[in-house]
VEXBA-566537 format. One record per atom (N, C-alpha, C, O): residue in one letter; residue number from 0; atom name; x, y, z. Coordinates in steps of 0.02 Angstrom, whole numbers, plus 50000, padded with zeros to 5 digits. Example, Ala and Ser with C-alpha at 12.3 -4.5 7.8 and 13.67 -1.06 7.14 Angstrom:
residues 2
+---------+-----+-------+-------+-------+-------+
| residuo | num | atomo |    px |    py |    pz |
+---------+-----+-------+-------+-------+-------+
|       a |   0 |     N | 50660 | 49716 | 50390 |
|       a |   0 |    CA | 50615 | 49775 | 50390 |
|       a |   0 |     C | 50660 | 49835 | 50390 |
|       a |   0 |     O | 50712 | 49834 | 50423 |
|       s |   1 |     N | 50642 | 49888 | 50354 |
|       s |   1 |    CA | 50684 | 49947 | 50357 |
|       s |   1 |     C | 50645 | 50002 | 50394 |
|       s |   1 |     O | 50670 | 50057 | 50402 |
+---------+-----+-------+-------+-------+-------+
This chain:
residues 66
+---------+-----+-------+-------+-------+-------+
| residuo | num | atomo |    px |    py |    pz |
+---------+-----+-------+-------+-------+-------+
|       m |   0 |     N | 53271 | 52494 | 46878 |
|       m |   0 |    CA | 53257 | 52430 | 46858 |
|       m |   0 |     C | 53184 | 52419 | 46849 |
|       m |   0 |     O | 53144 | 52452 | 46882 |
|       k |   1 |     N | 53166 | 52375 | 46805 |
|       k |   1 |    CA | 53093 | 52364 | 46786 |
|       k |   1 |     C | 53060 | 52330 | 46840 |
|       k |   1 |     O | 53084 | 52280 | 46865 |
|       e |   2 |     N | 52996 | 52360 | 46862 |
|       e |   2 |    CA | 52953 | 52326 | 46910 |
|       e |   2 |     C | 52920 | 52265 | 46881 |
|       e |   2 |     O | 52895 | 52268 | 46824 |
|       i |   3 |     N | 52919 | 52211 | 46917 |
|       i |   3 |    CA | 52885 | 52148 | 46892 |
|       i |   3 |     C | 52817 | 52145 | 46926 |
|       i |   3 |     O | 52767 | 52132 | 46893 |
|       d |   4 |     N | 52814 | 52158 | 46991 |
|       d |   4 |    CA | 52752 | 52148 | 47025 |
|       d |   4 |     C | 52748 | 52196 | 47087 |
|       d |   4 |     O | 52800 | 52218 | 47112 |
|       s |   5 |     N | 52690 | 52211 | 47112 |
|       s |   5 |    CA | 52681 | 52253 | 47165 |
|       s |   5 |     C | 52615 | 52232 | 47199 |
|       s |   5 |     O | 52565 | 52222 | 47165 |
|       y |   6 |     N | 52613 | 52225 | 47267 |
|       y |   6 |    CA | 52554 | 52205 | 47302 |
|       y |   6 |     C | 52561 | 52225 | 47375 |
|       y |   6 |     O | 52615 | 52242 | 47399 |
|       k |   7 |     N | 52505 | 52221 | 47410 |
|       k |   7 |    CA | 52500 | 52238 | 47483 |
|       k |   7 |     C | 52494 | 52174 | 47526 |
|       k |   7 |     O | 52457 | 52129 | 47509 |
|       l |   8 |     N | 52528 | 52172 | 47578 |
|       l |   8 |    CA | 52526 | 52122 | 47629 |
|       l |   8 |     C | 52498 | 52159 | 47691 |
|       l |   8 |     O | 52539 | 52182 | 47731 |
|       g |   9 |     N | 52434 | 52167 | 47702 |
|       g |   9 |    CA | 52412 | 52203 | 47754 |
|       g |   9 |     C | 52432 | 52278 | 47747 |
|       g |   9 |     O | 52413 | 52309 | 47698 |
|       k |  10 |     N | 52470 | 52306 | 47793 |
|       k |  10 |    CA | 52496 | 52373 | 47784 |
|       k |  10 |     C | 52561 | 52380 | 47751 |
|       k |  10 |     O | 52586 | 52435 | 47743 |
|       v |  11 |     N | 52587 | 52327 | 47731 |
|       v |  11 |    CA | 52661 | 52321 | 47698 |
|       v |  11 |     C | 52649 | 52321 | 47628 |
|       v |  11 |     O | 52611 | 52280 | 47603 |
|       q |  12 |     N | 52684 | 52369 | 47589 |
|       q |  12 |    CA | 52680 | 52374 | 47515 |
|       q |  12 |     C | 52746 | 52333 | 47495 |
|       q |  12 |     O | 52801 | 52345 | 47519 |
|       v |  13 |     N | 52736 | 52288 | 47453 |
|       v |  13 |    CA | 52791 | 52245 | 47426 |
|       v |  13 |     C | 52798 | 52258 | 47350 |
|       v |  13 |     O | 52749 | 52256 | 47313 |
|       t |  14 |     N | 52859 | 52271 | 47330 |
|       t |  14 |    CA | 52872 | 52282 | 47261 |
|       t |  14 |     C | 52928 | 52237 | 47235 |
|       t |  14 |     O | 52981 | 52236 | 47267 |
|       i |  15 |     N | 52921 | 52200 | 47179 |
|       i |  15 |    CA | 52970 | 52158 | 47156 |
|       i |  15 |     C | 52995 | 52186 | 47092 |
|       i |  15 |     O | 52954 | 52207 | 47051 |
|       s |  16 |     N | 53058 | 52189 | 47081 |
|       s |  16 |    CA | 53092 | 52220 | 47022 |
|       s |  16 |     C | 53153 | 52178 | 47002 |
|       s |  16 |     O | 53181 | 52141 | 47042 |
|       e |  17 |     N | 53172 | 52186 | 46940 |
|       e |  17 |    CA | 53231 | 52158 | 46912 |
|       e |  17 |     C | 53296 | 52184 | 46944 |
|       e |  17 |     O | 53295 | 52238 | 46974 |
|       t |  18 |     N | 53347 | 52151 | 46939 |
|       t |  18 |    CA | 53413 | 52173 | 46963 |
|       t |  18 |     C | 53461 | 52167 | 46903 |
|       t |  18 |     O | 53443 | 52141 | 46850 |
|       d |  19 |     N | 53524 | 52193 | 46913 |
|       d |  19 |    CA | 53577 | 52184 | 46862 |
|       d |  19 |     C | 53600 | 52116 | 46859 |
|       d |  19 |     O | 53629 | 52098 | 46808 |
|       r |  20 |     N | 53590 | 52074 | 46907 |
|       r |  20 |    CA | 53613 | 52006 | 46911 |
|       r |  20 |     C | 53559 | 51960 | 46875 |
|       r |  20 |     O | 53499 | 51967 | 46886 |
|       p |  21 |     N | 53584 | 51915 | 46834 |
|       p |  21 |    CA | 53537 | 51866 | 46803 |
|       p |  21 |     C | 53503 | 51821 | 46852 |
|       p |  21 |     O | 53534 | 51796 | 46899 |
|       n |  22 |     N | 53435 | 51808 | 46842 |
|       n |  22 |    CA | 53394 | 51764 | 46883 |
|       n |  22 |     C | 53387 | 51787 | 46953 |
|       n |  22 |     O | 53368 | 51747 | 46997 |
|       k |  23 |     N | 53401 | 51852 | 46967 |
|       k |  23 |    CA | 53390 | 51879 | 47037 |
|       k |  23 |     C | 53337 | 51935 | 47032 |
|       k |  23 |     O | 53329 | 51970 | 46982 |
|       l |  24 |     N | 53302 | 51938 | 47087 |
|       l |  24 |    CA | 53248 | 51989 | 47097 |
|       l |  24 |     C | 53256 | 52023 | 47157 |
|       l |  24 |     O | 53278 | 51993 | 47206 |
|       k |  25 |     N | 53240 | 52089 | 47160 |
|       k |  25 |    CA | 53245 | 52130 | 47218 |
|       k |  25 |     C | 53173 | 52137 | 47248 |
|       k |  25 |     O | 53125 | 52152 | 47212 |
|       v |  26 |     N | 53165 | 52126 | 47315 |
|       v |  26 |    CA | 53104 | 52131 | 47349 |
|       v |  26 |     C | 53110 | 52189 | 47396 |
|       v |  26 |     O | 53152 | 52188 | 47441 |
|       e |  27 |     N | 53069 | 52239 | 47387 |
|       e |  27 |    CA | 53067 | 52301 | 47427 |
|       e |  27 |     C | 52999 | 52298 | 47471 |
|       e |  27 |     O | 52945 | 52279 | 47448 |
|       c |  28 |     N | 53009 | 52317 | 47535 |
|       c |  28 |    CA | 52948 | 52315 | 47576 |
|       c |  28 |     C | 52947 | 52381 | 47616 |
|       c |  28 |     O | 52999 | 52403 | 47640 |
|       f |  29 |     N | 52890 | 52412 | 47621 |
|       f |  29 |    CA | 52885 | 52470 | 47658 |
|       f |  29 |     C | 52816 | 52475 | 47690 |
|       f |  29 |     O | 52765 | 52469 | 47656 |
|       d |  30 |     N | 52813 | 52487 | 47758 |
|       d |  30 |    CA | 52745 | 52490 | 47791 |
|       d |  30 |     C | 52729 | 52563 | 47813 |
|       d |  30 |     O | 52686 | 52573 | 47855 |
|       g |  31 |     N | 52764 | 52612 | 47784 |
|       g |  31 |    CA | 52751 | 52682 | 47802 |
|       g |  31 |     C | 52806 | 52707 | 47857 |
|       g |  31 |     O | 52816 | 52767 | 47867 |
|       e |  32 |     N | 52838 | 52657 | 47891 |
|       e |  32 |    CA | 52886 | 52678 | 47940 |
|       e |  32 |     C | 52953 | 52641 | 47928 |
|       e |  32 |     O | 53006 | 52671 | 47927 |
|       y |  33 |     N | 52948 | 52576 | 47919 |
|       y |  33 |    CA | 53007 | 52534 | 47908 |
|       y |  33 |     C | 53014 | 52516 | 47832 |
|       y |  33 |     O | 52965 | 52500 | 47798 |
|       r |  34 |     N | 53077 | 52517 | 47809 |
|       r |  34 |    CA | 53090 | 52496 | 47738 |
|       r |  34 |     C | 53141 | 52439 | 47743 |
|       r |  34 |     O | 53188 | 52442 | 47783 |
|       s |  35 |     N | 53130 | 52388 | 47702 |
|       s |  35 |    CA | 53176 | 52332 | 47696 |
|       s |  35 |     C | 53182 | 52311 | 47626 |
|       s |  35 |     O | 53136 | 52321 | 47586 |
|       e |  36 |     N | 53237 | 52283 | 47609 |
|       e |  36 |    CA | 53244 | 52252 | 47541 |
|       e |  36 |     C | 53293 | 52199 | 47541 |
|       e |  36 |     O | 53343 | 52201 | 47577 |
|       f |  37 |     N | 53281 | 52152 | 47502 |
|       f |  37 |    CA | 53322 | 52091 | 47497 |
|       f |  37 |     C | 53319 | 52062 | 47424 |
|       f |  37 |     O | 53277 | 52082 | 47384 |
|       t |  38 |     N | 53363 | 52017 | 47409 |
|       t |  38 |    CA | 53366 | 51987 | 47343 |
|       t |  38 |     C | 53348 | 51914 | 47347 |
|       t |  38 |     O | 53370 | 51880 | 47393 |
|       v |  39 |     N | 53309 | 51890 | 47300 |
|       v |  39 |    CA | 53289 | 51819 | 47295 |
|       v |  39 |     C | 53302 | 51793 | 47224 |
|       v |  39 |     O | 53304 | 51832 | 47176 |
|       s |  40 |     N | 53309 | 51733 | 47218 |
|       s |  40 |    CA | 53311 | 51707 | 47145 |
|       s |  40 |     C | 53243 | 51701 | 47120 |
|       s |  40 |     O | 53195 | 51699 | 47158 |
|       e |  41 |     N | 53237 | 51699 | 47056 |
|       e |  41 |    CA | 53173 | 51693 | 47020 |
|       e |  41 |     C | 53141 | 51628 | 47042 |
|       e |  41 |     O | 53080 | 51626 | 47050 |
|       y |  42 |     N | 53178 | 51577 | 47052 |
|       y |  42 |    CA | 53150 | 51511 | 47074 |
|       y |  42 |     C | 53120 | 51516 | 47141 |
|       y |  42 |     O | 53066 | 51490 | 47153 |
|       e |  43 |     N | 53157 | 51550 | 47188 |
|       e |  43 |    CA | 53130 | 51560 | 47252 |
|       e |  43 |     C | 53061 | 51599 | 47251 |
|       e |  43 |     O | 53012 | 51581 | 47283 |
|       f |  44 |     N | 53064 | 51653 | 47213 |
|       f |  44 |    CA | 53003 | 51698 | 47208 |
|       f |  44 |     C | 52945 | 51655 | 47177 |
|       f |  44 |     O | 52888 | 51663 | 47200 |
|       t |  45 |     N | 52955 | 51616 | 47133 |
|       t |  45 |    CA | 52902 | 51576 | 47101 |
|       t |  45 |     C | 52880 | 51519 | 47147 |
|       t |  45 |     O | 52819 | 51508 | 47154 |
|       n |  46 |     N | 52925 | 51483 | 47179 |
|       n |  46 |    CA | 52906 | 51424 | 47212 |
|       n |  46 |     C | 52897 | 51433 | 47287 |
|       n |  46 |     O | 52865 | 51391 | 47319 |
|       y |  47 |     N | 52923 | 51489 | 47317 |
|       y |  47 |    CA | 52918 | 51500 | 47388 |
|       y |  47 |     C | 52890 | 51565 | 47403 |
|       y |  47 |     O | 52905 | 51593 | 47456 |
|       r |  48 |     N | 52849 | 51595 | 47361 |
|       r |  48 |    CA | 52818 | 51659 | 47370 |
|       r |  48 |     C | 52777 | 51661 | 47433 |
|       r |  48 |     O | 52781 | 51710 | 47470 |
|       r |  49 |     N | 52739 | 51611 | 47446 |
|       r |  49 |    CA | 52695 | 51610 | 47504 |
|       r |  49 |     C | 52736 | 51610 | 47569 |
|       r |  49 |     O | 52718 | 51645 | 47616 |
|       l |  50 |     N | 52787 | 51573 | 47571 |
|       l |  50 |    CA | 52832 | 51575 | 47633 |
|       l |  50 |     C | 52863 | 51641 | 47639 |
|       l |  50 |     O | 52864 | 51668 | 47694 |
|       m |  51 |     N | 52889 | 51670 | 47586 |
|       m |  51 |    CA | 52920 | 51735 | 47584 |
|       m |  51 |     C | 52870 | 51788 | 47615 |
|       m |  51 |     O | 52888 | 51829 | 47658 |
|       n |  52 |     N | 52808 | 51784 | 47591 |
|       n |  52 |    CA | 52757 | 51833 | 47617 |
|       n |  52 |     C | 52741 | 51822 | 47688 |
|       n |  52 |     O | 52728 | 51871 | 47724 |
|       q |  53 |     N | 52741 | 51760 | 47711 |
|       q |  53 |    CA | 52734 | 51748 | 47787 |
|       q |  53 |     C | 52789 | 51776 | 47826 |
|       q |  53 |     O | 52778 | 51804 | 47880 |
|       r |  54 |     N | 52848 | 51769 | 47802 |
|       r |  54 |    CA | 52904 | 51798 | 47840 |
|       r |  54 |     C | 52906 | 51875 | 47838 |
|       r |  54 |     O | 52923 | 51906 | 47888 |
|       i |  55 |     N | 52889 | 51906 | 47781 |
|       i |  55 |    CA | 52882 | 51977 | 47782 |
|       i |  55 |     C | 52833 | 52000 | 47829 |
|       i |  55 |     O | 52847 | 52045 | 47869 |
|       t |  56 |     N | 52773 | 51969 | 47826 |
|       t |  56 |    CA | 52722 | 51991 | 47875 |
|       t |  56 |     C | 52743 | 51983 | 47946 |
|       t |  56 |     O | 52732 | 52027 | 47988 |
|       q |  57 |     N | 52770 | 51928 | 47958 |
|       q |  57 |    CA | 52798 | 51918 | 48031 |
|       q |  57 |     C | 52850 | 51961 | 48052 |
|       q |  57 |     O | 52850 | 51983 | 48110 |
|       a |  58 |     N | 52898 | 51978 | 48009 |
|       a |  58 |    CA | 52953 | 52027 | 48024 |
|       a |  58 |     C | 52925 | 52097 | 48036 |
|       a |  58 |     O | 52949 | 52132 | 48081 |
|       y |  59 |     N | 52879 | 52117 | 48000 |
|       y |  59 |    CA | 52851 | 52188 | 48010 |
|       y |  59 |     C | 52811 | 52186 | 48071 |
|       y |  59 |     O | 52809 | 52237 | 48106 |
|       k |  60 |     N | 52775 | 52130 | 48089 |
|       k |  60 |    CA | 52738 | 52127 | 48148 |
|       k |  60 |     C | 52784 | 52133 | 48211 |
|       k |  60 |     O | 52766 | 52166 | 48259 |
|       n |  61 |     N | 52842 | 52099 | 48208 |
|       n |  61 |    CA | 52890 | 52099 | 48262 |
|       n |  61 |     C | 52928 | 52168 | 48261 |
|       n |  61 |     O | 52953 | 52186 | 48314 |
|       a |  62 |     N | 52934 | 52204 | 48209 |
|       a |  62 |    CA | 52969 | 52266 | 48210 |
|       a |  62 |     C | 52929 | 52315 | 48250 |
|       a |  62 |     O | 52960 | 52356 | 48283 |
|       g |  63 |     N | 52864 | 52314 | 48251 |
|       g |  63 |    CA | 52827 | 52362 | 48287 |
|       g |  63 |     C | 52829 | 52346 | 48363 |
|       g |  63 |     O | 52810 | 52390 | 48402 |
|       e |  64 |     N | 52852 | 52285 | 48385 |
|       e |  64 |    CA | 52851 | 52268 | 48451 |
|       e |  64 |     C | 52914 | 52291 | 48487 |
|       e |  64 |     O | 52915 | 52291 | 48549 |
|       d |  65 |     N | 52967 | 52310 | 48452 |
|       d |  65 |    CA | 53036 | 52327 | 48482 |
|       d |  65 |     C | 53033 | 52388 | 48521 |
|       d |  65 |     O | 53083 | 52410 | 48549 |
+---------+-----+-------+-------+-------+-------+
């Protein structure tokens, strides 16, 4: 699928790409150890990107504490 955006959140690399489903985007996260991916709507990505980034950052912070 076509990559739409890519950026770093601290040590976490975030990649946003298209999916086969209309109006849905795949979010892939990788910090060198843990990999995660999930799907969001284009609306969520546009309007709630800051919240999504906060949750990604917190989830990876908590993953290292387990």
